[in-house]
C-alpha positions in Angstrom: -5.3 -26.7 -33.5 -7.3 -24.1 -31.5 -6.0 -22.1 -28.6 -8.0 -22.5 -25.4 -8.8 -19.2 -23.8 -8.8 -19.2 -20.1 -10.9 -16.6 -18.4 -10.1 -15.5 -14.9 -12.0 -13.2 -12.6 -10.1 -10.1 -11.3 -10.1 -11.7 -7.8 -8.5 -14.9 -9.1 -5.7 -13.0 -10.9 -5.0 -10.9 -7.8 -5.0 -14.0 -5.6 -2.3 -15.5 -7.9 -0.3 -12.3 -7.8 -0.4 -12.0 -4.1 0.8 -15.4 -2.9 1.6 -15.8 0.8 5.2 -15.2 1.9 7.3 -17.6 4.0 7.7 -17.4 7.8 11.2 -16.8 9.1 12.3 -18.1 12.4 13.1 -15.4 15.0 16.9 -15.7 15.4 18.0 -12.2 16.5 19.9 -12.6 19.8 20.2 -16.4 19.6 23.4 -18.1 20.5 23.2 -21.7 19.4 24.8 -24.5 21.4 27.6 -26.0 19.2 28.0 -29.4 20.9 29.0 -31.2 17.7 29.8 -30.8 14.0 26.1 -31.1 13.0 25.1 -28.3 15.4 27.7 -26.0 13.8 26.6 -26.9 10.3 22.9 -26.3 11.1 23.6 -23.0 12.8 25.7 -21.8 9.9 22.9 -22.8 7.5 20.5 -20.6 9.5 23.2 -17.8 9.5 23.3 -18.0 5.7 19.5 -17.2 5.6 19.6 -14.6 8.4 18.9 -11.1 7.3 21.3 -9.5 9.7 24.9 -9.7 11.0 26.3 -12.5 13.1 29.3 -12.6 15.4 31.8 -15.4 14.9 34.2 -16.2 17.6 37.1 -18.2 16.3 39.0 -20.8 18.3 42.0 -18.3 18.2 39.7 -15.9 20.3 39.2 -13.5 17.4 35.7 -12.1 17.1 34.3 -11.2 13.7 31.1 -9.3 13.2 29.9 -10.3 9.7 27.2 -10.8 7.2 27.3 -14.3 5.9 26.3 -14.6 2.3 27.8 -17.8 0.9 29.2 -21.2 2.0 30.8 -24.3 0.7 30.2 -27.6 2.5 32.5 -30.6 2.4 32.8 -33.9 4.1 34.6 -32.4 7.1 34.6 -29.1 8.9 38.1 -28.3 7.5 36.7 -28.8 4.0 33.8 -26.4 4.6 33.8 -22.6 4.8 31.6 -19.5 5.0 32.1 -16.4 3.0 31.2 -13.0 4.6 31.5 -9.3 4.6 32.5 -7.2 7.6 31.9 -3.5 8.2 35.6 -3.0 8.6 36.8 -4.5 5.3 35.3 -3.9 1.9 36.4 -7.3 0.4 34.8 -10.7 0.7 36.5 -13.0 3.2 36.0 -16.6 4.2 36.7 -18.8 7.2 36.8 -22.5 7.7 34.0 -24.1 9.8 36.8 -25.8 11.7 38.0 -22.4 13.0 34.6 -21.4 14.5 34.1 -21.9 18.2 30.9 -19.8 18.7 28.2 -18.1 16.7 25.9 -15.3 17.8 23.0 -13.9 15.8 24.0 -10.4 17.1 22.9 -8.0 14.4 19.4 -6.6 13.9 17.2 -8.8 11.8 16.5 -6.3 9.0 13.2 -7.9 8.1 11.9 -8.4 11.7 8.3 -7.3 12.0 8.0 -6.7 8.3 5.6 -9.3 7.2 4.4 -10.0 3.7 0.8 -9.7 4.8 1.5 -6.1 6.0 2.9 -5.2 2.6 -0.1 -6.7 0.9 -2.5 -4.9 3.2 -0.8 -1.6 2.5 -1.0 -2.3 -1.3 -4.7 -3.2 -1.1 -5.4 0.0 0.9 -3.7 2.1 -1.7 -5.4 0.3 -4.5 -8.8 0.7 -2.8 -8.1 4.4 -2.4 -7.7 4.6 -6.2 -3.9 5.1 -6.3 -2.3 4.3 -9.6 1.2 2.9 -10.4 1.5 1.3 -6.9 3.9 -1.6 -6.2 5.0 -3.8 -3.3 8.4 -2.3 -2.4 10.6 -3.0 0.6 11.1 -0.5 3.4 14.4 1.4 3.5 17.0 -0.3 5.7 17.8 3.0 7.5 
């Protein structure tokens, strides 16, 4: 059995390495209407993908500024929960969907305005200038 050797041009290899990124919906500042269970579930799914903090207002009136990083969905809101971090507590916490009355995308979207295409452009400019050992790295968060 012979091994088939595939030859690619440099441009083809670079095109494969620099695949386009995905577009994120602009959510910063959004307060979704939670008219029913499905609205809440969909908003919490977006909060899970959001790259900033959200503010949860519970039915008890308590407000929680948090970064949502995990969730468990069940057949009812009482069987579903989100897991989050807050600036005021170092440990992970969770809250039932059934306790949430309002959701605000209140924190700064840490990736807003930082598009994949901009990183690729910066990379290509450095490469064209002859720089070595360059990489696509994220900006500092602050």
